C-alpha positions in Angstrom: 30.6 -17.6 14.8 29.1 -17.9 11.4 28.9 -15.2 8.9 25.1 -15.6 9.1 24.7 -15.3 13.0 24.5 -11.3 12.9 21.5 -11.2 10.9 18.1 -10.2 11.8 14.9 -11.9 10.9 12.8 -9.9 8.2 10.1 -9.0 11.0 12.7 -7.6 13.3 13.6 -5.5 10.8 10.2 -4.0 10.1 9.5 -3.8 13.7 12.5 -1.2 13.8 11.5 0.1 10.9 8.4 1.0 12.3 9.5 2.1 15.4 11.8 4.8 13.9 9.2 6.0 11.7 6.7 6.5 14.8 9.6 8.2 16.5 10.0 10.3 13.4 6.6 11.4 13.1 6.1 12.6 16.9 6.7 16.2 16.2 6.8 16.0 12.0 5.1 19.4 10.9 1.5 19.1 9.3 -0.1 20.7 6.4 -3.8 21.2 5.3 -4.3 19.6 1.9 -7.4 19.0 -0.7 -8.5 16.0 -1.3 -7.6 15.8 -4.7 -4.1 15.8 -3.2 -4.0 13.7 -0.9 -3.1 10.0 -2.1 0.2 8.9 -0.4 -0.1 11.2 2.7 -0.5 10.3 6.1 -3.1 12.1 8.5 -2.3 13.9 11.1 -5.6 14.2 12.5 -8.5 11.8 13.8 -11.6 12.0 11.2 -15.0 11.7 12.9 -18.5 11.5 11.6 -20.9 14.2 12.7 -24.0 12.8 11.9 -25.3 9.4 10.5 -25.0 8.9 7.3 -27.3 8.2 4.8 -29.2 10.9 7.3 -32.5 9.0 6.3 -33.4 5.6 4.3 -32.9 5.7 0.6 -33.5 4.1 -2.9 -30.9 2.4 -4.3 -33.0 1.1 -7.7 -35.5 2.9 -9.6 -38.9 1.4 -8.3 -41.6 1.8 -6.1 -41.2 1.9 -2.5 -43.7 0.7 -0.2 -43.8 -1.0 3.3 -43.3 -4.8 3.9 -45.8 -5.4 6.2 -48.4 -4.6 3.9 -50.9 -6.9 2.0 -52.2 -7.0 -1.1 -52.2 -5.0 -4.0 -51.0 -1.6 -3.3 -52.6 1.8 -4.5 -49.8 3.5 -6.5 -49.9 7.5 -4.8 -49.5 9.8 -8.4 -46.4 11.3 -6.6 -42.9 10.7 -7.4 -39.9 10.8 -5.3 -36.5 12.0 -6.5 -33.1 12.3 -4.5 -33.7 16.5 -4.0 -37.6 15.8 -3.1 -39.4 15.5 0.4 -41.4 12.7 0.3 -45.0 12.1 0.8 -46.5 10.5 3.4 -47.4 6.9 2.6 -50.8 5.3 4.3 -51.3 1.8 4.6 -51.7 -0.2 1.2 -50.3 2.4 -0.6 -46.9 2.7 -2.6 -44.7 5.0 -4.3 -42.9 5.6 -7.5 -39.0 6.7 -6.3 -36.0 7.1 -8.5 -32.2 5.7 -7.2 -30.8 7.6 -4.6 -34.6 9.5 -3.0 -35.3 9.2 0.2 -38.2 6.5 1.2 -41.3 8.1 2.9 -41.6 7.4 6.5 -43.8 3.9 6.5 -41.8 2.8 3.0 -39.1 0.3 4.0 -38.7 -1.5 0.5 -38.0 -0.9 -3.0 -39.6 -3.4 -5.7 -37.3 -2.4 -8.8 -39.4 -0.7 -11.7 -38.6 -4.1 -14.3 -39.7 -6.3 -11.7 -42.6 -4.2 -11.0 -46.4 -6.1 -12.0 -48.8 -2.7 -12.6 -52.5 -3.2 -12.8 -54.8 -0.4 -13.0 -52.8 1.8 -11.2 -52.0 -0.6 -8.4 -48.9 -2.6 -8.1 -49.3 -6.5 -7.5 -47.3 -7.0 -4.0 -43.8 -8.5 -4.9 -42.5 -11.1 -2.1 -39.7 -8.7 -0.8 -38.1 -8.5 2.6 -38.4 -5.4 4.4 -35.0 -3.6 3.7 -35.0 -4.7 0.0 -33.1 -2.1 -2.1 -32.8 0.0 0.8 -29.8 2.1 1.6 -30.6 2.1 5.2 -30.1 5.4 7.5 -26.7 5.4 9.3 -25.9 2.1 7.8 -23.0 4.0 6.1 -21.4 5.7 9.4 -22.8 6.5 12.8 -22.5 10.0 14.4 -19.4 9.5 16.5 -17.6 6.8 14.7 -14.0 7.5 14.3 -13.2 6.6 10.4 -9.9 7.4 10.2 -7.5 7.7 12.8 -3.8 9.6 12.8 -0.8 8.2 11.3 -3.1 6.3 8.4 -1.7 6.4 5.0 -4.7 7.9 2.8 -5.3 6.8 -0.8 -7.4 8.2 -3.8 -10.3 5.6 -3.0 -10.3 7.6 0.6 -11.5 11.1 -0.9 -14.8 9.4 -1.5 -15.6 9.0 1.8 -13.7 12.1 3.2 -15.5 14.3 0.8 -19.3 12.4 1.5 -18.4 13.8 5.0 -18.5 17.0 3.8 -14.5 17.0 4.3 -12.8 19.3 1.3 -9.3 19.2 3.2 -7.4 16.8 5.7 -4.9 17.8 8.2 -1.5 15.5 7.1 2.1 15.1 7.8 4.5 16.8 5.5 6.2 14.4 3.3 9.8 13.4 4.3 12.3 15.0 1.9 14.9 12.1 1.2 18.0 12.6 -0.7 19.1 9.9 -2.8 22.5 9.0 -3.1 24.8 6.3 -5.0 28.0 5.3 -3.9 30.5 4.0 -6.1 33.7 5.0 -7.9 32.5 3.1 -11.0 29.0 5.1 -11.1 31.0 8.8 -10.0 33.4 8.1 -12.8 30.5 7.2 -15.1 31.9 3.6 -15.9 28.7 1.8 -14.8 25.3 3.2 -15.2 23.5 4.0 -11.5 20.5 1.6 -12.0 19.5 1.7 -8.7 18.8 5.4 -8.1 16.0 6.2 -10.3 14.3 3.1 -9.2 14.4 4.1 -5.8 13.2 7.8 -6.3 10.0 6.6 -8.2 9.3 3.9 -5.1 9.8 7.0 -2.7 7.6 9.0 -4.6 4.8 6.5 -4.9 4.9 6.2 -1.0 4.3 9.3 -0.7 7.4 11.4 -0.4 9.9 13.7 -2.0 13.3 12.7 -3.3 16.0 14.8 -4.7 18.8 12.7 -6.5 21.9 14.2 -4.8 24.1 12.5 -7.4 27.1 10.4 -6.6 30.3 9.8 -4.1 33.1 7.7 -4.9 34.5 4.6 -2.5 36.2 7.1 -0.3 35.5 6.8 3.1 36.4 10.4 4.2 34.3 11.6 0.9 31.3 9.1 1.8 30.9 10.0 5.2 31.2 13.7 4.4 28.8 13.6 1.7 26.1 11.5 4.1 26.5 14.1 7.0 25.8 17.2 4.4 22.6 15.4 3.1 21.6 14.5 6.5 21.5 18.2 7.2 19.5 19.1 4.0 17.0 16.2 4.4 14.7 14.1 6.7 16.3 10.8 5.3 19.3 9.9 3.2 18.6 6.8 1.5 22.1 5.5 -0.1 22.7 2.7 -2.8 25.8 0.7 -2.8 28.6 0.1 0.0 26.7 -2.0 2.3 28.7 -5.4 2.0 32.0 -6.2 4.2 34.3 -5.2 0.8 37.7 -3.2 1.2 35.5 -0.6 -0.6 32.0 -0.6 1.2 32.5 2.6 3.1 28.7 3.4 4.1 28.4 1.4 7.4 31.5 2.7 8.8 30.0 6.3 7.9 26.5 5.5 9.8 28.4 4.2 12.4 30.7 7.4 13.0 27.5 9.9 12.2 24.8 8.1 14.5 23.7 4.6 15.8 23.3 1.9 13.2 19.9 -0.1 14.2 20.2 -2.9 12.2 22.9 -4.3 9.3 22.0 -7.0 7.0 18.6 -8.9 7.3 17.9 -12.5 6.7 16.4 -12.0 3.2 17.7 -13.3 -0.2 17.9 -11.1 -2.3 18.9 -8.2 -0.6 20.4 -8.9 3.0 23.0 -6.3 3.7 20.2 -3.6 3.8 21.2 -1.2 6.8 19.0 1.3 9.1 20.7 4.2 11.0 19.7 7.3 13.3 21.7 10.2 12.8 20.5 12.3 16.1 22.8 15.0 15.6 21.9 15.8 12.1 17.9 15.0 13.1 17.3 12.3 10.0 17.8 8.7 9.4 19.5 7.1 6.7 18.8 4.1 4.7 21.6 2.1 3.2 20.4 0.1 0.2 22.3 -2.4 -1.1 23.9 -2.3 -4.4 22.5 -5.0 -6.6 19.5 -3.9 -8.6 16.7 -6.1 -8.1 17.7 -7.1 -4.9 17.7 -2.8 -3.9 14.2 -3.3 -5.4 13.1 -6.4 -3.2 15.0 -5.2 0.2 13.4 -1.7 -0.5 9.7 -2.9 -0.7 10.1 -5.7 2.3 11.8 -3.6 4.6 12.2 0.6 4.0 8.6 0.6 2.3 7.1 0.0 6.1 9.8 3.2 7.4 8.1 5.7 4.6 4.6 4.4 5.0 3.8 2.8 8.1 2.2 -0.3 6.1 4.0 -3.5 7.1 1.4 -5.6 5.2 1.6 -6.4 1.5 -1.7 -7.9 -0.6 -1.1 -11.5 -2.2 -2.6 -13.4 -5.1 -2.9 -17.2 -4.7 -1.2 -18.9 -7.6 -0.2 -22.4 -8.9 3.5 -22.9 -9.1 4.9 -24.2 -12.6 8.2 -25.6 -11.0 10.2 -27.0 -8.2 12.4 -24.4 -6.8 14.9 -25.2 -4.2 16.4 -23.3 -1.9 19.8 -22.3 -0.5 21.1 -21.9 3.3 18.0 -22.3 6.0 16.9 -19.6 8.0 16.5 -17.2 5.2 13.3 -15.7 3.6 13.8 -16.0 -0.3 12.0 -13.5 -2.7 11.6 -15.5 -5.8 10.6 -13.4 -8.9 7.7 -15.0 -10.8 5.7 -14.0 -13.8 1.6 -14.6 -14.1 -0.6 -16.2 -16.4 -4.0 -16.9 -15.8 -3.9 -18.9 -12.5 0.1 -19.8 -13.1 3.3 -18.2 -11.2 6.6 -19.4 -13.0 9.6 -18.7 -11.4 11.6 -16.2 -13.3 15.1 -17.2 -13.8 14.2 -20.9 -13.8 15.9 -22.4 -17.0 11.8 -23.1 -18.2 11.3 -19.2 -18.3 12.4 -16.2 -19.9 15.4 -15.7 -17.8 17.7 -18.8 -17.4 19.4 -18.6 -14.6 18.9 -21.7 -12.4 17.7 -25.5 -12.6 17.0 -26.5 -9.5 18.1 -24.4 -6.7 17.2 -20.3 -6.6 20.2 -18.4 -7.1 19.4 -14.8 -5.3 22.8 -13.8 -6.3 22.8 -13.9 -9.9 19.1 -12.9 -9.9 19.9 -9.7 -7.8 22.3 -8.1 -10.9 19.6 -9.7 -13.6 18.1 -6.7 -15.0 15.6 -9.0 -16.9 14.0 -10.1 -13.7 12.8 -6.3 -13.6 9.8 -7.8 -15.8 8.8 -10.3 -12.7 4.9 -9.4 -12.3 5.3 -10.1 -8.6 7.6 -12.3 -5.7 6.8 -15.2 -3.7 8.2 -14.9 0.1 9.4 -18.5 1.0 11.3 -20.1 4.1 11.0 -23.8 2.4 11.6 -25.2 -1.3 8.6 -24.4 -3.4 6.7 -27.7 -5.1 5.1 -27.7 -8.7 1.7 -27.9 -8.5 1.1 -26.2 -4.9 -0.8 -23.3 -3.9 1.1 -20.2 -3.3 0.9 -16.6 -2.4 2.3 -14.1 -4.6 3.0 -10.7 -3.8 2.2 -8.5 -7.0 5.1 -5.9 -7.9 2.4 -3.4 -8.2 1.3 -3.6 -4.7 4.4 -2.9 -3.3 4.4 1.0 -5.0 
């Protein structure tokens, strides 16, 4: 059997992470949060519109409201309509001055912008506008009874706009996950190497709406690794470890997870970052995510596989760009995450000898790049299973869309 036969595809790993997440949130406690604190939170309730919005047709420009069916010049009535006023009734052949956001009179269905209006002797020379021009129509925003958000959705700051417009000041959300981040490795524990992964992972976890705590380090000693993970699983919902996920003589994390619970997968067909593992720890009512130790590989695989566990979102935003260089790939059957820098409409593979980081000339080298901290300056990543040809249009995942 090949060394790669037990690896699972990226999509399968994401499916298992999402399934683990769904089971984990079934009995998750909830809390009420104000709208200014909702970014990254997971809804624990459906949000349904109680009424049509807007409740009446409203002007989207300052100007003159009238009925598009009326012909000829239109008499401008003396009153004006503002957002806070009740509009008067309009008769056929009449128009009225109106402000942005004001309700239209009952007959009116069209607004002429003030700067486009021609007024002669107190009459509006009827412009050739279709019905509905510059009108925010009744019920066009939301309809009474419409489910606008479903339980389980992850909220952003943008959602506060609609929620407040619905009259909401708070929403019911699931409590953020408590996450213990543990670095493994004698070289880190004894201070000979800097722990590069833990601060990055804590920052990612906060951006995903959860509550991480750095829990220090543990040396490469099997019993101590298992003991620390078990104790942290009693205190946290999720334990995230760094390092020790491969198959070396001092890689004890997998043995510890196997002893403490059930490993859902270990090693994914992604380079860099393939030796990630996900495990359920039922005796501790917790989940463990074991992240490989090389910093760029740790970021890539956390963003691709752990992010769906914490956010419920398996999709990523992409930008279409033109790749500047040929990039060959290693063994088939892997998804390669190639870091790139962006300038204008071009994407330059970061690590290519013609980039600021000279790692490879023809064939992408995930092993070296996985350890290269300079690769942290990447603007995004290209996920591909096929070699890249210079001049081809490619989809780039911006790094800020992963956080």
